[in-house]
C-alpha positions in Angstrom: 25.3 -5.1 4.8 21.8 -6.3 3.9 18.6 -4.6 5.0 16.3 -7.0 6.8 13.3 -5.3 5.4 14.3 -5.4 1.8 16.5 -8.5 1.8 14.9 -10.8 -0.8 12.2 -8.2 -1.6 11.3 -7.5 -5.2 11.3 -3.7 -4.7 14.3 -3.2 -7.0 12.5 -5.1 -9.8 9.4 -3.0 -9.1 11.3 0.3 -9.5 13.1 -1.0 -12.6 9.8 -2.2 -14.2 8.0 1.1 -13.5 11.0 3.0 -14.8 11.0 1.1 -18.1 7.3 1.7 -18.5 7.6 5.4 -17.6 4.9 4.8 -14.9 4.6 6.1 -11.3 3.3 5.0 -8.0 1.8 6.7 -4.9 0.7 5.3 -1.5 -1.9 5.9 1.2 -0.7 4.0 4.2 -2.4 3.4 7.6 -0.9 0.5 9.5 2.5 0.8 7.8 2.8 4.6 8.4 4.9 5.3 5.4 7.0 2.1 5.5 6.1 1.2 1.9 7.0 4.6 0.5 10.3 4.6 2.5 11.1 1.1 1.2 10.5 2.1 -2.5 12.5 5.4 -1.9 15.5 3.2 -0.7 16.1 2.0 -4.2 18.4 4.1 -6.3 16.4 5.7 -9.1 13.1 5.6 -7.1 12.6 9.3 -7.7 11.7 8.5 -11.3 8.7 6.4 -10.1 7.6 7.4 -6.6 5.3 10.3 -6.8 4.6 10.5 -3.1 2.2 9.3 -0.4 0.1 10.1 2.6 0.2 8.6 6.0 -3.4 8.3 7.2 -3.0 6.6 10.6 -6.0 8.4 12.1 -9.4 7.5 10.7 -10.5 11.1 10.0 -7.4 11.6 7.8 -8.4 8.7 5.6 -11.3 10.9 4.5 -9.6 14.3 4.5 -6.2 13.4 3.0 -6.9 10.3 1.0 -10.5 10.9 -0.1 -12.1 7.8 1.5 -15.8 8.6 1.6 -17.2 9.2 5.0 -20.0 6.8 4.1 -17.4 4.0 3.5 -15.8 4.7 6.9 -19.2 4.9 8.6 -20.5 1.7 7.1 -17.4 -0.5 6.8 -14.9 1.1 9.1 -11.2 1.9 8.7 -10.1 -1.7 8.4 -12.0 -3.0 5.3 -11.6 -4.0 1.7 -13.6 -1.0 0.6 -11.4 1.3 2.6 -8.2 -0.1 1.1 -9.7 0.3 -2.4 -10.6 3.9 -1.7 -7.1 4.6 -0.2 -5.5 3.2 -3.3 -7.7 5.2 -5.6 -7.2 8.3 -3.5 -3.4 7.9 -3.5 -3.4 7.6 -7.3 -5.7 10.6 -7.8 -4.2 12.9 -5.2 -0.6 12.3 -6.3 -1.2 12.0 -10.0 0.3 8.5 -10.3 -0.4 5.6 -12.6 -0.6 3.2 -9.7 -1.9 3.7 -6.2 -1.5 1.5 -3.2 -3.7 1.6 -0.1 -2.8 -0.2 3.1 -5.0 -0.7 6.1 -5.2 -3.3 8.8 -4.4 -4.2 12.4 -0.8 -4.5 13.4 -1.5 -5.1 17.1 -1.0 -5.6 19.9 -4.8 -5.5 20.2 -7.7 -6.2 17.8 -9.5 -3.3 16.3 -13.3 -3.0 15.6 -13.6 -6.8 15.8 -10.7 -7.5 13.5 -7.9 -9.7 14.9 -4.3 -8.7 14.8 -2.8 -9.5 11.4 -5.9 -8.6 9.4 -4.7 -6.5 6.5 -6.1 -5.2 3.3 -3.9 -4.3 0.4 -5.5 -2.2 -2.3 -3.9 -1.7 -5.7 -5.4 0.9 -8.1 -4.1 0.8 -11.6 -4.9 2.3 -15.0 -7.7 -0.2 -15.5 -9.2 -1.2 -12.2 -8.7 -1.5 -8.4 -8.2 -4.8 -6.6 -7.9 -5.6 -3.0 -6.3 -8.6 -1.3 -7.1 -9.6 2.3 -4.2 -11.0 4.2 -4.1 -12.9 7.5 -0.6 -12.3 8.8 1.0 -13.5 12.1 3.7 -12.2 14.3 4.4 -9.1 16.4 3.6 -5.6 15.3 6.8 -5.1 13.3 6.4 -8.4 11.5 2.8 -7.6 10.5 3.9 -4.2 9.1 7.0 -5.6 7.4 5.0 -8.5 5.8 2.4 -6.0 4.6 5.0 -4.1 2.7 6.4 -7.3 1.3 3.0 -8.4 0.1 2.2 -4.9 -1.3 5.4 -4.8 -3.3 4.9 -8.3 -4.7 1.3 -7.7 -5.7 2.1 -4.4 -7.3 4.9 -5.9 -9.2 2.6 -8.7 -10.4 0.0 -6.2 -11.6 2.6 -4.0 -13.4 4.2 -7.0 -15.1 0.8 -8.5 -16.1 0.1 -5.4 -18.2 3.3 -5.8 -20.3 6.2 -8.1 -21.0 8.7 -5.9 -19.2 
């Protein structure tokens, strides 16, 4: 039986690449509420690479658990590129991982702080830098969350593979 979330997803390649490199990943997830961590954990051998993660659904927890500066939250809000970058950096630092992924956005059904449903920011913090991709996804709440995880896995795999010829 195939899993509709991971069917065709590159998460097994991601876990294999991180394992070969001896590297780890951690997450700070808002709109996905732990779905990325759960997806990675579903791959046999994930315990060698998944350090952990935090679910920071509430805005105040983005600051207290993931280390997003209150100034960032006050000026840019919880759904912003700067917030995703800070989430990724915080996940990496708090969990002691080589890579951090920060996910924030609007899954719906309503817009948030002027951001339409499907606005998503994927932050990836690595050994050298932190980058953020802005996505405009469509679909219902589940589809936006699922597609966010798919994009995060793909982007992290690209970043990991770009550092080496694994």
